[in-house]
C-alpha positions as CSV (number, residue, x, y, z in Angstrom):
1,M,0.0,0.0,0.0
2,A,1.4,3.4,-1.0
3,L,1.2,6.2,1.5
4,E,0.6,9.7,0.0
5,I,1.7,12.6,2.3
6,N,0.4,16.1,1.7
7,E,3.2,18.4,2.8
8,A,0.9,21.4,2.4
9,D,-0.9,20.0,5.6
10,P,2.0,19.1,7.9
11,C,-0.4,18.4,10.9
12,G,-2.3,15.8,8.8
13,A,1.0,14.4,7.5
14,V,2.3,14.0,11.1
15,Q,-0.8,12.0,12.0
16,Q,-0.4,9.7,9.0
17,L,3.3,9.1,9.7
18,R,2.7,8.5,13.4
19,A,0.2,5.8,12.5
20,V,2.9,4.2,10.2
21,Y,5.5,4.5,13.0
22,Y,3.3,2.9,15.7
23,N,2.4,0.0,13.3
24,L,6.1,-0.5,12.6
25,I,7.3,-0.6,16.2
26,A,4.3,-2.8,17.1
27,G,5.5,-5.3,14.6
28,Q,2.4,-4.9,12.3
29,A,4.3,-3.5,9.3
30,K,5.7,-6.7,8.0
31,A,5.7,-8.9,4.9
32,E,5.4,-12.6,4.9
33,I,6.7,-14.8,2.1
34,S,6.0,-18.5,1.8
35,F,7.5,-20.8,-0.8
36,R,8.2,-24.5,-1.4
37,A,11.8,-25.5,-1.5
38,G,13.9,-28.6,-1.7
39,P,13.3,-31.9,-3.4
40,N,10.4,-32.9,-1.2
41,G,8.6,-29.5,-1.5
42,V,8.9,-28.4,2.1
43,E,7.0,-25.1,2.6
44,R,9.2,-22.3,4.0
45,R,7.9,-19.1,5.5
46,V,9.9,-15.9,6.0
47,T,8.6,-12.8,7.8
48,F,10.5,-9.5,7.6
49,A,10.0,-5.8,7.9
50,K,12.3,-3.3,6.4
51,A,12.3,0.3,7.6
52,D,14.5,3.1,8.5
53,V,13.1,4.0,11.9
54,P,15.5,6.9,12.6
55,K,14.7,8.5,9.3
56,L,11.0,8.2,10.0
57,E,11.5,9.7,13.5
58,R,13.4,12.7,11.9
59,E,10.6,13.2,9.3
60,I,7.9,13.2,12.1
61,A,9.9,15.8,14.1
62,R,10.3,17.9,11.0
63,L,6.6,17.8,10.2
64,E,5.8,18.5,13.9
65,D,8.0,21.7,13.6
66,L,6.1,22.8,10.4
67,C,2.8,22.1,12.1
68,A,3.7,24.1,15.1
69,Q,4.9,27.0,12.9
70,A,1.6,26.9,10.9
71,N,-0.3,27.2,14.2
72,G,1.9,30.0,15.5
73,L,3.7,27.9,18.1
74,V,7.4,27.6,18.6
75,R,8.8,24.2,19.6
76,R,11.9,24.3,21.8
77,R,14.6,21.9,20.9
78,R,16.8,20.3,23.5
79,F,20.5,20.2,23.0
80,S,23.0,18.7,25.3
81,I,26.5,19.9,25.8
82,A,29.1,17.2,26.5
83,S,32.6,17.8,27.8
84,G,35.6,15.6,28.3
85,G,37.4,13.4,26.0
86,R,39.6,10.4,25.9
87,F,42.7,10.2,28.1
């Protein structure tokens, strides 16, 4: 199933991507392949899911920022400062 995102409506796009994200992390976004193999025709079944979760998380954050801007809100970002190094 193809997912069409309307970037002109970032708030709606965020809701769509969150649904995809939650399905993915819940294990519901998967593909199952079954085939017969070997000389005796044993049925094999493989289940897998391929996704770039960090990229999806970044896109959700980007669209959340656009949605906040469209509604006149400003999202504060958290940054951490680390010090130290290897000795």
